N, C-alpha and C positions, 0 to 999 in steps of 0.2 A: 504494500500500500504506500509506503514511504519511499521505496527504492526507485520506482520509475520516475517520479518528478525530479529527484536529485540527478539521476542519470541523464534525463532530458536536458536539465539545466547545464550540466557539465559536458554535454555532447558525447556521452558514452552509450554504446549499444548494449542491449541485454539479450541473452539467450535464456528464455525461461526454463527452469528446471522442473520436470514433470508437468508440462503444460496441460495435460488432461487429468491431473490429480490422481495418478495411478489408476486411471480408468473411471473414476467417479463422474467425469464430464463426458462420458461416451454414451450414457443412457442405459447402460446394462444393469445398473443397480436401482431397485425400486423398493419403496417402503412396503413392508409386510410380505415381500416375496423372498424366496431363498436366493442367496447369492450364487452366481454361476461358479461351479467347481473349477478349480485350476486357475482362477483369476488371481491377480496380485493381492486383492483385498478380501478374498473369500473367507479367510480365517481371522480377520481384524475386526472383532466386535467393537473395539474402542472407537472406530471411525464412524460407525453407523448409529448416530443418535438423532433425536428429533430435530435439533438445530441444523444438522447436515442435510437431512431430508427436506426440511422446510426450504432451505436455500436451493437445493437441487430442483425441487418442484416449482419454485418461483422462476428459476432459469428455464426449465422446460416449458412453462406457460409462456414466458417471453419468446422463446424460440417458436412455439406453435403459433402464436399470434402473427408471426412473420413468415410462416411457412418454412421454417428452418429446423434443423436438428440441433440437439444440444451440442454435438461436436462442432457444427458450423459456428455456433455462437462462441464456443470456447476458443477456437482457433482464430476466427476473424476478429473477435473482441481483443485478443492479444495483439494481433497484427496491426490493429488500429491505434495502438499505443505508440506514440512517436519514438520512444526509446527502445522499443522492441525491434531488434535487427532481423530476427527470423524466429520461426517456431519449428522445433524439431520434435515430432511426436512419434513414438515407437509404434510399430505395427507387426503383427504376427501372420497376417494373411494379405494376399494381394488386394482384396476388396477394401481392407483398412487403409492401405497405401493410397488407393484411389479416392476414398472418402476424405482422408486427411488433406490430399492435394486440392480437392474440390472445395473444401471448407473455407479456403481463403478467398473464394469468389465473392462472398457477401461483403459489402462495404457498409458498416454501421454508420448511421447518422449521428450527429452530436447529441440528439435527443436519446437515441439508443444507448450511446456510451454513458450518458448521465444515468439512465436506468440501471445499466450494468454496474456502474460504480456504486450505486446505492445498494445493490444486492450483495456486495462483497462481505 
């Protein structure tokens, strides 16, 4: 939250670490549903609390209102930050690589970015 404005002011580029929050921002984790086996967070009970799901659901609603996926919003929202030089997201399947690449196509408006910043 504080890092990006400082990097922007100093002219430094940022490569976000875990830009999809270890899979949280891919849409595969849902409140009240079993976590997919073999995923990075499948055994991390500490991550899945009401606050996390409240934020995820708010982001999903934001994405749905715009005809986007949660992945689109996560990647394009980061790319829209002036200090972010690139987003490197891991993938284990070819379709994930394609989805990651296509996610950068959405250009959030200033109003969209204000909403996203409020959801942090």
